[in-house]
C-alpha positions, 0 to 999 in steps of 0.5 A: 351683906353680899354684892356683886360688881361689874366692870369692864363696860366701855365705848368700843367700835364694830369688830372689836373686842371687851372683856366684863369682868363680876366680883361677888363679896360677902358673907358668901358660903357658896356661888352656884349659877352664874351668868350674864344678861344685858338690857338694850333701851326699850328691850327686856332684859335677856340672858347673854351667857350663864353657867348652870350649878353644874357648870355647863356654859349656855349662851343665847344664839345671837352671841354664839361663837362671838362670846365667851363666859369663864370663871374663877371659883376661887376668886368668887368672879366671872368673866364674859369675853366678848369678840367682834362686837356689833352695835346690837350688843349695845346694852347694859350689861348685868351680872347675876348669881344664885349665892348661899350665904353664911351662917351666923350664931343667930342668923340661918344659911340662905340663898338667893338671887344678886345682881350687880348694878350693870355696865354699859357696853356701846359698839359704834358703827 
């Protein structure tokens, strides 16, 4: 079983900062692309910041210069440092990863997309 768990969401005033963390656990052989998505009430889920399999970081235009994505491969974790937060950043933030699972005696390795349960970020004006 593979699991992604986010933490760090909170209520913060506009202009403040938060750091989100996501930990991957389970029978993991390799973690490829990882990143953060968010979904505001009544809106579609959107990509916020991601690493592709080559380690290149990409950001949506609305967070460029304010958010920074980072990762710790040894700990199988990804982080999102969010500075200069705005009320429009309010959303549920989801961790995403492409994970290769460990093979077993009777099961082959597999690759798939995994999502965390989400963590709430609320920015007050």
